[in-house]
N, C-alpha and C positions, 0 to 999 in steps of 0.2 A: 751225526754219528755215521762213520763209514764202516760198512760191513764187508769183511774179507773172508775168503775161504782158504784155509791153510791145509795143504795136503802133506801128510806124513806117511811113510811106508812102514808097515808092520813087518816084523821079522819073526814069525811064529815057527815053533818046532813042528815037525810033521804031525804030532798028536794034536797040537793046538790048531793047526790048519784044518785038520779033519773036523774038529769040533766047530770051528767057524763056518766051514762049508755046510755041515749038517744044520747049523742054526739058520743060515740064509735059506736053505731049502725049506725048513719048517715054517719060517715066518712068511715066505712067499707062497707056500701052499695055503697057509691060513689066509693070506691076502686074496688069493683067488676065490676061496670060499666066501669071504666077506663081500667081495665084489659081486659074486653071483646073487647073494641075498639082497644087496643094495639095488642091483639091476632089476631083480624080480619084483621087489616091493616098492621100487622108485623112492627109496629112502637114501638120501645122499649126505645129510648133515651128520657131522661127527657124533654129536651127543645122541641123536635119534638112532643112529646106526649102532652105537654102543649098547643101547638097550636090547637090540635084537641079537647081537652076536658076541658080546664080551665074555659072558660065562661059558658059552658054548665052545668058542675057539680055545679058551684056556684049557678046557677039559679034553677036547678032541686033539689038539695039536701040542699039548704039553708046554704051553707058553707061560712065562711069568706075567704078573699083573701089568708091569710097565711095558713089556714087549707086546702084549695083547693090545694095549691102548695105542701104542705106536703103529701097529698094523692097521687098526681101524682108522686112525688119522691119516695114514698113508693112502688108504683107499679113498677116503673122503677128499683128500687133496687131489688125487688123480682125477676123480670125477669133476671136481671144481675146474681144474685145468681143461679137461675135455669139453665141458659145457662153455667155457670161455672161448675155446677155439671154434666151437659151433657158432656162437654168436658173432665172432669175428669173420666167419666165412672161410676159415683155414682148412676145413674138412670138405669143402665143396658147397655148392648152392643146394637149397632144399630140393629134394626129389632126384638128385644125381645118384648114380650107382655107388660112387665112393661114400657119399654121406649116408645113404640108406644102409650100406653094409656096416659102417661104423656105428650107427645108432641101433642096429639090430642085435648086438651081442655085448656081453659085459666086458669090461676091461680085464685083461689078464697080465700077470707079472712073470718075468723070467725067473727061473729057479735061483739065479745068483744076483737078482736085482738088489740094489742098495737098501740097507735098513738103517733108520735113524736110532740113535741112542741118546739118552740124557744122562745127567750126572748121577742118577740113581742106579743105572746099570752099566756105567762106564766111568772109571776113575783114572785120572792121569797122575803119574808119579814122575814129575819133570826131572828131578835130580837123578833118579835111577834110569830115566829114559825107558820106562815101561808103562803099560796100562793094565788095569784089571777090568775084564769085560764079561758080561753075562752071556752064557750060551745055553743051549738045551741040555748040555752035559754038565752043567754047573758053572760056577764062576771060574774063569781062567785068570790066573794071576801071573805076573812077571812076563807078559807078552812084550817083547822088545819092539821099539820103533826107532826110526831115524829120519832125518831131514836136514836141510841146509841150515847153517847157523842163523840166517835171517828168519827162516821159517820157525825155528825153535824159539828164537827170541820173541817173535810176535805171538806165538802160541802161549808162551809162559806169561807174557804180560797182559794179553788182551783176549784170551779165550773166554767165550761166554755163549751159553746156549747148547744146542744139540750138535752131535757129530754123526756123520754117516759112515757106516762100514761098507766098503766097496771091494769087490773081487773083480779084477780086470787083468786079462792077459797072464793069468797064472800068479799074479801078485796080489797082496792084501794091503789096503790103504784105509786111512781114516781121514775124512774131510771134516775139519773142525771149523766152526764159525767163530770169527774173532770180530770184536767191535772196537774200533779205534776212534777216539774222541776227535771231533772236527777241529781243524785249525781255523781260527777266525779269518774270513775272506778279506784280503787286502783290497782297498779301493783301487781299481785298475786305472793306470795312466795310459789309456788307449787299449786296443785289442789286437791280438795276433790272429788274423784270419787263417783258417785251415780249410782247403778245398780237398775233398776226398774223391778219388777216382780209380780207374782201372789201369790206364797207361802209367800214371803216376799215383801210387797209393795215397800220397798226401803231398800237398804243396802249400807253402806258407806265403803270406804277403811280403815277407822279407826276401823272397826269391829262392828259398831252399826247396828243392824238389826231392822226394823220396821215390825213386823209380820202382815201378812194379814189374819191370822186365824180368828180373831174376825170379820173383815169386810166380809170375805167370808161366815162365819157362818150366819151373819145377812142377806146377800143376798140370801143364800140358804133357810133360814127360810121364808123370804118374798116371794120368788119364789113359794115355796110350798103352802103358805097361799093364794097367788093370784090364783094358780091353783085350789085349793079347792073352793074358793069363786066364781070363774068364772064358775065352774061346777054346783054350786047350782042354779044360775040364779034366785035368789029371790030378793025381793025389799031390804031387810035388807043387803043381801050380796053385792048388788050394792052400797048401801049407805056406807058400810064399805070400799069397794074398792076405792070409791071416796075420803073418808076421809084419806086413807093411801097413796094415790098417792103422789109422790115426797118425801115421807118420807125417803126412802132409798137413794135418790140422795142427800138430805140435810145431811144425816149421813155421806155419802162418802165424800162430799165436806168439811165437818168439819174435818174429819180425815186427808184429804189431806192438809188442811190449817195448821193443827198442825204439821204434818211431815215436810212440807215445811219451816215453821218458825224455827223449830229446826235445820234443815240442814243449812239454811242461817245464823242463829246465830252462829253455830259452825264454818262455813267458815269465817265469819267476825271476830270472836274472834281470830282465828289462822292466819289471814292475807292471806288466800288462796282463789283461785277461785273455781268454781264448774264446774265439767265436767259431762255432761249428754250424754246418748245415743241418736242418731238421729233415732227415731223409726217411722218416717213418713212412712205410707203405710204398717205397719207390719201386719194389719188384712188381707190385700190382699196377702201378701207373705207367711204367716204361714198356714200350712195345719194341721188340727187337726181332731180327731174323733168327732162325733156329740155331745156326752155328754160334751166335753171340750169347744165347741164353745161358749156356753152361758157364761162360765166363762171368756173367752178371750174378748168377745164383751161387757161385762159389766165392764171390767177392765179400770179404769179411769186414765191410765198412762199419757195421754195427759193433763188432768186437773192438775195432780200433777206437771208435767214438767212446765206447764204454771204458776202455783202458785210459784214454785221455781224461775222461770225466772223474774217475776215482783217484787217479794220480794227482789231478789238479786239486781235488778236495783235500787230499792229504797234505798238499803244499800250501793251501790257503789261496789258490789262484782262482779267480772268478771265471765261470764258464757260462756262456749264453748260446742259445740255439736260435738260428734265424731262418727265415723263409729262403729256400734256395732258388726260387723262380728267377730265371733269366740272369743269374750271376755270371754265367759263361758268355752271355751276349752283350752285357752292359759294359760300357767303357768306364774304367775306374778313374779316368782323368776328367772327362766332361759329362759323363752320365748318359750318353747316347746309347740306345738299345736297338739292336737290329741283327737279324740273322746273318747278314752279309759281313758283319764285324768279325766273324770267325770263319775264314775260308777253309781251314782244315783243323785237325784235332789239336795241334799244339800251337797254332798261330792265332794271335789276336791283332787285328789291324782295324782301328776305328775309322769308319767311312766318313765321319763328321770332322774330327780334329786331327786325324792322322796318327794318333798314339799307337805305338806298337809294343807288345810284350808277349811273353809266353802265356798261352791261354789260361793255364791253371793258376799261374801267379796273379794274373789280372782278376780271375774269379775270387781268389783268396783275399785280394784287396777289397773287392766289393763286399765280401762276407764280413771283413773287419769293419767296414764303414757301417754296415747294417747292425753289427754288434754294438758299436758306439751309440747308434740311435736307439736301439732296443734297450740298452742299459740305462740311458738317460730317461726314457719313458717309464721303465719299470721302477726307477728309483727317484722319480720326480718329487715325491712327497718328502 
């Protein structure tokens, strides 16, 4: 089962928007109160926390039964994520100032933080393109929404589960969870290796390279513009900064969607699977000079890999993740591995057999070979 999130835009009247805004403020005020209780009593499980706070926040904050339960669950989920980050070391090592500060206070929620809704407090009327949604001022009916034809088609056919009410940049949105049935995975006739990088966002073993020059130029330009605007500290500079936020992220996501679609389409057309590098934890492993760290940490390889993964599942294309160690130094022709095989960023020249190729394409071919071997081992039975 493939889970997708479909975003639709609400088109509320001013009165409806005021009711939605008041509702978000009320539920997030309640979430702060529940979080304080959970922190003080060290009670983080959903059902245990419900015993301490359910009746109280219903009375104090004027919430309906389902809304109160969703608030408690939201707090419990937030603490579960926080504790997972603690265990993974994402908040710093034990005893560090950052970790001590994070552990010394309860989690708080923005006044307009997203709120989940289920089918008891949110009804979709697809033919009329409206929703009926619970608010603290009563049930709002005939709240119009819009989206692309593809989004609306997926929403109508596959919506299942909760939807999140989101207020962002003055607009109102619903993020609906959709479950799409898996397409049976076709037995692959070989693998298309994909090497992810910075100079080239992606390179395939077929020789196709998706240059990162344009994306990196946009990021550099935006970074310099943010630096200059932050230094000005004027009202107009702050207004422009607010207007431009998330613009770079949207551009990068669109670029990754385009690349992922082309890679999956090529693999499906040729009957192959897709082999990707397992790059989990690369930011912790790689050591770079300070000017290069910004580039690495803004590199959205995880997003591109996720896009390739879910598009491949929808198309029935096999995906396998392989060990990336030494793929850039190993010769895809003879297998010789050595640092001298790669004299610069884009050149691969084997010192053993003389094979020459673009370094990223050579790495992609090594990834494809490891994908074939890994698939054979995992499906040997």
